[in-house]
N, C-alpha and C positions, 0 to 999 in steps of 0.2 A: 783717558786717565793714565793708562800705562805709559803712553808716550810722554806725558808730562813728567812722570817720575824718572824716566830716562834722562830728562833734562834737569834733574835735581829739584823738582817742585817740592815745596814745603808741605802742601796740602792740596786737596781737590774738592771743589764745591759743586755738587750736582744741582741742577735747577729743579724746582724752584729753590732759591737760596733762603734758608732760615737765618734769622738774626743771631741765634745762639751758636749756630754752626759757623757763621762768618766770624764771630768773635773768637771762637776757638782757633780758627785758622790764622787770624791776625796775631793771637797770642803765640802760636808756634813760630810765626815769622819773626816776631819781636825777639823771642828767645834765641833764634838762630843768629840774628844780627848782633844781639848783646853778647852772645858767647864768643863771637869772633870766629866761629867755626867756618873754615873754608868750604865753599860749595864743592860737592863732588862733581867731577866732570869726566867726560870721555877723554881719550888720549889727546893731549895738547889742544883743548877746546875744539876737538874734532866734531864734524858733522856726521851723524849716523844716517847712512843711506841704505835703505832696504832694497835689496836686489835678489831676485830669484831665491828667496828663502834664506838669504844670508844678510848680515849687517856689515856693511863696509864703512870704515871710518876714513873721512876725507879731511885733509887740512884746508880750512877755508882760505888760507893765505896763498893757495895755489889756484884760486878761482878769481877770475877777473870781474865777472858780472853775475849777479843773482837776479832772477826775474820772478815776479809773482805769477802763480798759475793756480787759479781757484784757491783752495785752502793750503796749497803746497808752495814750495819754492823750487824753481828749476834752475839748473846751471849746467855748463858744459865743462868737462874736464877730460883731457886727453882724447878729444874728438868725440866723446860720448856724452849724450844728454842724460842727466841724472835728476832725481827729485828727492827733496828732503821734506819730512813731515813737520815743517815748522813754517810759520807765516813769515813774510818778509819783515814785518814789524818786530817780531820776536828775534829774528836773526840779526836785524840792525842793532837792537838793544844789546844782544849778547856779544857781537863782534866789536863794537865800539868804534873808536876814532879812525881806525885804519880803513874804514869804508864810508862812503858818502851816498846819500839818497839822491839820485839824479831825477827820479820820477816816482810817482806813487807806486809804480810797478817795477822799479829797477834800483838795485843797490850795486855800486861800483867800488872795487878796491882802489883806493887812492893812488897807490904806487903802480897800478896797472894802466893808469891813464897815460896814453901816448900823445893825445892831441885833444884840444878843445876848440871846436870850429863853429863858425856861424853857418846856419842853414839858409835857404832861400827866403824863408819867411821872417828872418831876423832872430830866430831862436838859436839855441845851442845844441851841439851834438858832441858827445864824448866818444872818442875812438880809443880802444884799449890795445894793449900789446898782443892780445890774441886775435885781433882783427874785428872784434865786435864793435858795433856802433850803437850808441844809446842816446835817445832823444832826452834832452834836459827840459823839464817843465819850466814854465815861466816862474812858478812859485819856488821851485828848488834852485833856480839859477844863482841867486845871491849866495846861498849856502855852498853850492858847488864851487863857485869862484873863490870863496873864502877858504874852503878846504884845500884847494889847489894853489892858494897863494897868488891869485890873479885879481888885479884891480880892473874895474870896468873901464 
């Protein structure tokens, strides 16, 4: 719950969810939207990375690939592997159009894509400016091509 409020959650619903509690949470969300109040965010939509008792804020625009790892998301920055306490789905929704889902377990920054190549099995692989290779799932291939402006 504490992590959710760091991400500017409107409310938190513990399980089991009661109908009256859900309705109050929805009312709060409606009021936030109707008021036009901007969501409070960390520095420049930064990612909060917990490291050795400190919280480091990382610019997601400096990350080429995010990968799902259990309930966390892993990425490499400046040669160091880091974890953020946010699911890949939540991260994708928060970061928006600058990123494309290449696979259910990988999110790639569009402007970090250096190459889109065919693999031996007829699938696709994205290669990024930092040297990472990411397999593109058959399901995600059309969306990846569209996001990169490539026709089949």
